[in-house]
N, C-alpha and C positions, 0 to 999 in steps of 0.2 A: 127658056131660050133668051138670050141677051139680044136686045134690039141693036140695029146699026148705029154707030156713033154719029151724032149730028155733025154736019160740016161746020168748020169754024171752031169746034171744041178741041183744044190742044190737050190731048191725054194719051198716055201710053196704053197699049192693050190691057195691061193689068189694072191701070187706073180706071179705064172705061168699064172693065168688069166689076170693079168695086162700086162705081157710080150706078151702073144699070142693074145690078143683081137685085131681085125682089123676092119677097116671101121669107126672108131670113133676117135675123139680127146680123150685124156686120162688125167685125173688128178690123180696123185699119192700123197696121203696125209697120213702120218703116223708119229709116234714119232721118235725121234732121235735114230739112231742105229738099225732101223728096216729093213733096206735093200732097201730103196728108190733108192739110187744111183745105186746099183746092178741091180734092176729091170729095171730102165731106160736105163742103159748101154746094158743089154741083149735085150731090146726092140729095141734099135737103131741098134744093130747088126743084129737082125732078119730083120729089114727093109732094111738094106744094102744087106743082102743075097737075098732079094726079088727084088733088083734092084733100090732101092731108094738111092740117094746120100745123104750123111750127110748134105750137105749144102741146102737141100730141107726140112729139118726138123727144127722146132722151139722147143727148150727145155729150159724151164724157171725154174730157181732155186730161192731160197730165198736169198742166200748170194753169194758173189763173190768167197768165199772159196769153196762153194759147186760146183759152175760152173767150177772152176779150177780143182777140184778133179774129176769131171765127165769127163772132157777132158783128164786128165791123165789116168784114168781108161780105157777110150775108146781107147786111144793110146796103152796102154798095151795089151788090149784084141785083138786089130787089129794085133799087132805085133805077139802075140801068135797064132792067127788064120792063119797068113801067114806061120809061121813055121810048124803048124800042117797040113795044107791043102796039098793034093796031086794034086788038081785041079789047073792047071796053070792059067786058066781064073779067077777063084775065088781069087787066090793069087794076080793077077793084080788088081782086083776090090778092095780088101782090101788095097793094096798099094796106090791106088788112093785115098781112103777114108782117109788114114793117111795124105796125102798131103792137103786134104780139111779141116782137123780139125781146123786149125787157122781161117778159114773163116766161120766155122759152127756157127749157131745161138744158142749157148749154153751160156746163160747169165741170169742175174737177170731180173726181169720184168722192173726195172728202166732202166737198160742198153738197153734193147730192145726198150722201149718207146723213149729213147733219140735218138737211131738210126733212128727210124721212124720219129721223129720230125725233126732231122737234114736233113734227106733225102727229106722230103715232106713239109718243112716249108712254101714253096711258095704257097701251096694250101690253107693255112688258111686265 
């Protein structure tokens, strides 16, 4: 069951479904400018609030530019969340995630595959 969309979050019903769906891997495919990055950033933020660290997620984009933009938007949203939150524990959690962004697996499929090959080449 999908929870009710928070007030203030601007998302279409399909976008909210993609953000809030749990228990599955998710593929978000849509045309340029349709809000894919926004949906994925909101989904990542929800995972963080649920206790999942950003470096436990794999987020794959088609371009290096999209991966960079996603990291920048995520950084901005986390900074905003730290400022808005009155919960000190949550603020610390968000601050930790900011530190983890550089090591987060937010990349193109090619970059991800190269990391796997470099790390596990000896198994081939």
